[in-house]
C-alpha positions in Angstrom: -36.6 -35.0 24.8 -39.0 -37.4 23.0 -37.2 -40.4 24.4 -37.4 -39.0 27.9 -41.1 -38.2 27.6 -41.8 -41.8 26.4 -39.6 -43.4 29.1 -40.5 -41.3 32.1 -44.3 -41.0 32.0 -46.5 -39.8 34.8 -46.3 -36.7 37.0 -43.0 -34.9 36.2 -42.8 -33.4 39.7 -42.7 -36.9 41.3 -40.0 -37.9 38.8 -37.9 -34.9 39.8 -38.3 -35.6 43.5 -37.3 -39.2 43.0 -34.2 -38.2 41.1 -33.3 -35.8 43.9 -33.8 -38.5 46.5 -31.5 -40.9 44.5 -28.8 -38.3 44.2 -28.8 -37.5 47.9 -28.9 -41.2 48.8 -25.8 -42.0 46.7 -23.8 -39.1 48.1 -24.7 -39.5 51.8 -24.6 -43.3 51.9 -21.2 -43.3 50.3 -20.0 -40.9 53.0 -21.8 -42.5 55.9 -20.6 -46.1 55.2 -17.0 -45.4 56.3 -17.2 -47.9 59.1 -18.3 -50.6 56.6 -15.6 -49.6 54.1 -12.9 -50.3 56.8 -14.2 -53.8 57.1 -14.5 -54.4 53.3 -11.8 -55.3 50.8 -12.2 -52.0 49.0 -13.9 -48.8 50.0 -16.2 -49.1 47.0 -17.9 -52.3 48.2 -20.6 -50.7 50.5 -21.7 -48.0 47.9 -21.7 -50.5 45.0 -24.1 -52.7 47.0 -26.4 -49.8 47.8 -26.2 -48.5 44.2 -27.2 -52.0 43.0 -30.3 -52.0 45.1 -31.1 -48.4 44.1 -30.7 -49.3 40.4 -33.0 -52.3 40.9 -35.4 -49.8 42.5 -35.3 -47.6 39.5 -36.1 -50.6 37.3 -39.0 -51.3 39.5 -40.3 -47.8 39.2 -40.0 -48.0 35.4 -41.9 -51.2 35.3 -44.7 -50.4 37.8 -45.5 -46.9 36.4 -46.4 -48.6 33.1 -49.0 -50.9 34.7 -52.5 -49.4 34.9 -53.3 -48.7 38.5 -56.5 -50.8 38.5 -54.3 -53.9 38.5 -52.8 -52.9 41.9 -56.0 -54.2 43.5 -54.2 -57.5 43.3 -51.9 -56.3 46.1 -54.6 -57.4 48.5 -53.9 -61.0 47.5 -50.4 -60.7 49.0 -51.9 -60.1 52.5 -52.4 -63.7 53.4 -49.0 -64.5 51.8 -47.5 -61.9 54.0 -49.1 -63.5 57.1 -47.5 -66.8 56.2 -44.1 -65.1 55.7 -44.4 -63.3 59.1 -45.2 -66.6 60.8 -42.2 -68.3 59.2 -40.0 -65.5 60.5 -40.6 -66.6 64.1 -39.2 -70.1 63.2 -36.7 -69.9 60.4 -35.9 -66.1 60.5 -32.4 -64.8 60.0 -30.9 -62.7 62.8 -29.2 -59.6 61.6 -28.0 -56.8 64.0 -29.4 -58.8 66.9 -32.9 -58.9 65.5 -34.8 -61.8 63.9 -36.6 -59.8 61.1 -35.4 -61.4 57.9 -36.1 -64.5 55.8 -33.7 -66.2 53.5 -35.4 -68.0 50.6 -33.5 -69.3 47.6 -30.4 -67.3 48.7 -32.4 -64.0 48.8 -32.6 -62.3 52.2 -35.5 -59.9 52.7 -37.8 -58.4 55.3 -41.4 -59.8 55.2 -42.6 -56.7 57.1 -41.7 -54.4 54.1 -43.8 -56.6 51.8 -46.6 -56.6 54.4 -46.7 -52.8 54.4 -47.3 -52.7 50.7 -49.9 -55.5 50.8 -51.8 -53.8 53.7 -52.0 -50.5 51.9 -53.4 -52.2 48.8 -55.8 -54.2 50.9 -57.1 -51.2 52.7 -57.5 -49.2 49.5 -59.6 -52.1 48.0 -61.9 -52.4 51.0 -62.5 -48.6 51.1 -63.3 -48.5 47.4 -66.1 -51.1 47.7 -68.7 -48.4 48.4 -71.7 -50.2 47.0 -70.6 -53.7 48.1 -69.9 -53.3 51.8 -71.6 -51.3 54.5 -69.6 -48.7 56.6 -69.5 -51.1 59.5 -68.3 -54.0 57.4 -65.5 -52.0 55.8 -64.4 -50.8 59.2 -64.1 -54.3 60.7 -62.5 -55.9 57.6 -59.8 -53.2 57.6 -59.2 -53.2 61.3 -59.2 -57.0 61.6 -56.7 -57.5 58.8 -54.5 -54.7 60.0 -54.6 -56.0 63.6 -53.5 -59.4 62.4 -50.5 -58.4 60.4 -49.4 -55.6 62.9 -49.7 -58.1 65.7 -47.3 -60.5 64.0 -44.9 -57.7 63.3 -45.1 -56.1 66.7 -42.9 -58.4 68.7 -40.0 -58.3 66.2 -40.3 -54.7 65.0 -42.7 -52.7 67.2 -42.0 -49.3 65.5 -42.9 -50.8 62.0 -46.1 -52.2 63.4 -47.1 -48.9 65.0 -46.2 -47.0 61.8 -48.3 -49.3 59.6 -51.3 -49.3 61.9 -51.2 -45.4 62.1 -51.1 -45.1 58.3 -54.1 -47.4 58.0 -56.0 -45.3 60.5 -55.2 -42.2 58.4 -56.5 -43.9 55.3 -59.7 -45.0 57.1 -60.2 -41.4 58.2 -59.7 -40.2 54.6 -62.1 -42.9 53.4 -65.0 -41.3 55.3 -65.7 -44.1 57.6 -68.1 -43.0 60.4 -66.2 -40.6 62.6 -68.2 -41.7 65.7 -67.1 -45.3 65.2 -63.5 -44.2 64.6 -63.4 -42.1 67.8 -64.7 -44.9 69.9 -62.2 -47.3 68.5 -59.3 -44.8 68.9 -60.4 -44.0 72.4 -60.3 -47.6 73.5 -57.0 -48.1 71.7 -55.3 -45.1 73.4 -56.5 -46.3 76.8 -55.1 -49.8 76.2 -51.8 -48.4 75.1 -51.5 -46.1 78.0 -52.3 -48.9 80.4 -49.6 -51.1 78.7 -47.0 -48.4 79.0 -47.9 -47.8 82.7 -47.5 -51.5 83.4 -44.3 -51.7 81.5 -42.7 -48.8 83.5 -43.9 -50.1 86.9 -43.4 -53.8 86.4 -40.6 -55.3 88.5 -37.4 -56.3 86.8 -37.8 -59.9 87.9 -41.0 -60.1 85.8 -39.5 -58.2 82.8 -36.7 -60.8 82.6 -39.2 -63.5 81.7 -40.5 -61.5 78.8 -39.1 -61.2 75.2 -36.0 -59.1 74.8 -37.9 -56.5 72.8 -40.0 -55.7 75.9 -36.8 -54.8 77.7 -35.7 -52.7 74.8 -39.0 -50.7 74.7 -38.8 -50.1 78.4 -35.2 -48.8 78.2 -36.0 -46.5 75.3 -39.0 -45.0 77.0 -37.1 -44.5 80.3 -34.1 -42.8 78.5 -36.4 -40.5 76.6 -38.5 -39.5 79.6 -35.5 -39.1 82.0 -35.1 -35.5 83.1 -31.4 -35.9 83.9 -28.9 -34.7 81.3 -27.6 -37.6 79.2 -24.0 -36.5 79.8 -22.7 -35.9 83.4 -20.3 -32.8 83.3 -17.9 -32.8 86.3 -14.9 -30.5 86.6 -11.6 -32.2 86.2 -13.1 -35.5 84.9 -13.3 -36.9 81.5 -16.8 -36.8 79.9 -18.2 -40.3 79.2 -20.7 -40.5 76.3 -20.5 -44.3 75.8 -23.5 -45.1 78.0 -27.1 -45.9 77.1 -27.6 -42.6 75.2 -24.7 -43.3 72.9 -26.6 -42.9 69.6 -28.6 -39.9 70.6 -25.6 -38.0 72.0 -23.5 -38.5 68.9 -26.4 -37.5 66.7 -26.7 -34.2 68.7 -23.0 -33.7 68.2 -23.5 -34.1 64.4 -26.3 -31.6 64.4 -24.2 -29.1 66.4 -21.2 -29.5 64.0 -23.3 -29.0 60.9 -24.1 -25.3 61.5 -25.9 -23.5 58.7 -24.2 -24.9 55.6 -22.4 -28.0 57.0 -18.9 -29.5 56.6 -19.6 -30.6 53.0 -20.1 -34.2 51.9 -17.4 -36.6 53.0 -16.2 -34.5 56.0 -18.5 -36.0 58.6 -16.9 -36.9 61.9 -19.8 -38.6 63.7 -20.2 -41.2 60.9 -17.4 -43.1 62.5 -19.2 -43.2 65.9 -22.9 -43.7 65.1 -23.6 -47.5 64.7 -26.4 -46.9 62.1 -25.0 -43.7 60.5 -26.1 -44.9 57.0 -29.6 -46.0 58.1 -31.4 -44.9 61.2 -29.3 -41.8 61.8 -28.5 -40.7 58.3 -30.4 -37.5 58.7 -28.0 -36.4 61.4 -25.1 -37.1 59.0 -27.0 -35.1 56.3 -27.2 -32.1 58.6 -23.5 -32.4 59.7 -22.4 -32.4 56.1 -25.0 -30.2 54.4 -25.9 -28.1 57.4 -29.3 -26.9 58.5 -30.0 -25.7 55.0 -29.5 -29.2 53.7 -31.7 -30.7 56.4 -34.5 -28.2 55.6 -34.1 -29.0 51.8 -34.6 -32.8 52.5 -37.6 -32.0 54.6 -38.9 -29.8 51.8 -38.6 -32.6 49.3 -40.8 -34.9 51.5 -43.3 -32.1 52.0 -43.6 -31.5 48.3 -44.0 -35.2 47.8 -47.0 -35.3 50.2 -48.6 -32.2 48.6 -48.2 -33.6 45.1 -49.7 -36.9 46.2 -52.7 -35.0 47.5 -53.1 -33.2 44.1 -52.9 -36.6 42.3 -55.5 -38.1 44.6 -57.8 -35.1 44.1 -57.7 -35.5 40.4 -58.6 -39.2 40.5 -62.2 -39.9 39.5 -62.2 -43.4 41.1 -61.9 -44.4 44.7 -59.4 -47.2 44.6 -56.5 -45.2 43.0 -57.3 -42.2 45.2 -56.9 -44.2 48.4 -54.0 -46.2 47.0 -51.9 -43.2 46.2 -52.7 -41.5 49.5 -51.6 -44.6 51.4 -48.3 -44.9 49.5 -47.6 -41.2 49.9 -48.4 -41.1 53.6 -46.3 -44.2 54.3 -43.2 -42.6 52.8 -43.6 -39.2 54.3 -44.7 -40.2 57.8 -41.8 -42.7 58.0 -39.4 -39.9 56.9 -40.8 -37.6 59.6 -40.3 -40.3 62.2 -36.7 -40.8 61.2 -36.0 -37.1 61.3 -37.7 -36.7 64.7 -35.4 -39.5 66.1 -32.3 -37.9 64.7 -33.1 -34.5 66.4 -34.2 -36.3 69.6 -37.9 -35.4 69.5 -39.1 -39.0 69.9 -37.5 -42.2 71.2 -35.3 -44.2 68.9 -37.4 -46.3 66.6 -35.1 -47.9 64.1 -37.0 -46.6 61.0 -34.8 -45.8 58.0 -35.2 -42.7 55.9 -37.2 -43.8 52.8 -35.4 -43.5 49.5 -32.2 -42.2 51.1 -31.0 -44.7 53.8 -29.0 -47.7 52.9 -31.0 -50.8 52.7 -32.0 -53.8 50.6 -35.7 -54.7 50.8 -36.6 -51.3 52.2 -35.0 -49.5 49.2 -36.7 -51.5 46.6 -40.1 -51.4 48.3 -39.8 -47.6 48.7 -39.1 -47.3 45.0 -42.2 -49.5 44.4 -44.3 -46.9 46.2 -43.0 -44.2 43.8 -43.8 -46.5 40.9 -47.4 -46.9 42.1 -47.8 -43.2 42.7 -46.6 -42.5 39.1 -49.0 -45.2 37.8 -51.9 -43.5 39.5 -50.9 -40.2 38.2 -50.9 -41.6 34.7 -53.9 -43.9 34.6 -56.0 -42.6 37.5 -55.4 -38.8 37.3 -54.4 -38.5 33.6 -51.2 -36.6 34.4 -48.1 -36.7 32.2 -49.8 -38.6 29.3 -49.2 -35.9 26.7 -48.1 -37.7 23.5 -46.2 -36.1 20.7 -48.4 -36.2 17.6 -47.1 -35.4 14.2 -49.0 -32.5 12.7 -50.5 -32.9 9.2 -50.5 -29.9 6.9 -54.0 -28.4 6.0 -55.0 -29.0 2.4 -55.7 -26.0 0.3 -59.2 -25.4 -1.2 -59.6 -26.9 -4.7 -60.2 -23.4 -6.2 -57.0 -22.1 -4.7 -58.9 -19.7 -2.4 -58.0 -19.2 1.3 -59.9 -21.1 4.0 -63.2 -19.6 5.1 -63.5 -17.5 8.2 -63.2 -19.5 11.4 -61.2 -22.3 9.7 -57.8 -20.6 9.4 -54.9 -23.0 9.9 -52.6 -22.4 12.8 -49.1 -21.1 12.4 -47.6 -24.6 12.5 -50.0 -25.9 9.8 -52.2 -27.9 12.1 -56.0 -28.0 12.1 -57.9 -25.6 14.3 -58.4 -26.8 17.9 -62.1 -25.8 18.0 -62.8 -27.8 14.8 -61.0 -30.9 16.1 -62.8 -30.9 19.4 -66.2 -29.7 18.5 -68.4 -27.4 20.6 -72.1 -27.4 21.3 -74.3 -24.4 21.2 -73.3 -23.4 24.7 -69.6 -23.5 23.9 -68.9 -26.6 25.9 -66.3 -29.0 24.6 -68.4 -32.1 23.7 -65.5 -34.6 23.6 -64.3 -33.6 27.0 -67.7 -33.5 28.6 -68.9 -36.9 27.2 -66.8 -38.8 24.7 -69.8 -41.0 23.6 -72.1 -38.0 22.9 -70.8 -37.3 19.5 -71.0 -41.0 18.5 -74.6 -41.3 19.7 -75.7 -38.2 17.8 -74.0 -39.4 14.6 -75.8 -42.7 15.0 -79.2 -41.1 15.4 -78.7 -38.9 12.3 -77.7 -41.9 10.2 -80.8 -43.9 11.4 -83.1 -41.0 10.6 -81.8 -40.6 7.0 -82.1 -44.3 6.4 -85.8 -44.3 7.5 -86.5 -41.4 5.1 
């Protein structure tokens, strides 16, 4: 128990949630990677790869949660580095699954957008915490300008990630008490511009769309499929049903949800994992419901809800602004992305391509998601003073020289330790001096010593 308390510091609830996410991830990814196992030399290859990244993520959590949260203000330094990496992606990016979103540097393949998300959260938290250094207007434009730059670079290769990051920053700005009037004006203009862009996208002739990037055609197709009132599957008597059209992923996800029932088919018994192209990533929540049922899906949703609530409690206990905004940004990014992934799986919103944080199979995304947990634990330790109880050896109380019992009010406790009231010290109003002001007792002792010296 002593080893666990020394190794796993910080908020215990966050640790428990993290372990639950890791366990669910290992079980469900092992089950959902059946299509990858068929192509591998052994069926262990896909899960070993995922477990390796997850283990690396655990190491990252252990390292980051021991770093005082004030040092995470250096994350803002990575913002210009992220801009350079995003620009390089356009020229020397690696194409995987038909998308050019990865970089390969020194044999390591990673997504610059994942690093950019973490850097942007740190940058926003730093700007919001400069209460006496920047005016409200300056903070607003510094944040919006930096966010618009990185999100603009991400947008044309990964539109859903850009929209997600931009939305999280707006939530942080709202929590940071930036002028609501200024925010409403900005959001109003932004909503009008997005609505106009969607209208032009849907009404633009196909001959014009063909000259635009491929991502524009993908966005249009997804919006049209989601807004189409016609049923995705045409049911005709005496004819075979064809579900291999444009709604292929959504239809198979719905079949997985229907097969799950209340308690599911149990892990390893999924059928739709062999049909969904991204069963281990984008649509893993559908596989979770198929194997663990609606009860399992609700449990996973409950875990993310508890995580958000706990992050709010940690933020409330922080006495400084930077850790407060930093922990809220990390928590919101994990939970909002999870809600988007779940909404796609149950066909509430168009397909976005966002993985389920801490559960979906991934490389960079898995490690960065674990980094968010490490930062949250660091803030809980050093910013909110949670989970820092140290085990202190108790010293026995010495007996009085004359062998008499201790005086009234100074009785030792049952375990032989000194009285709590005597150790802390209280003023005449019964207020714990050490807790109210740690320097008060030292200053009073200094004044008494000076007075005796003068006499």
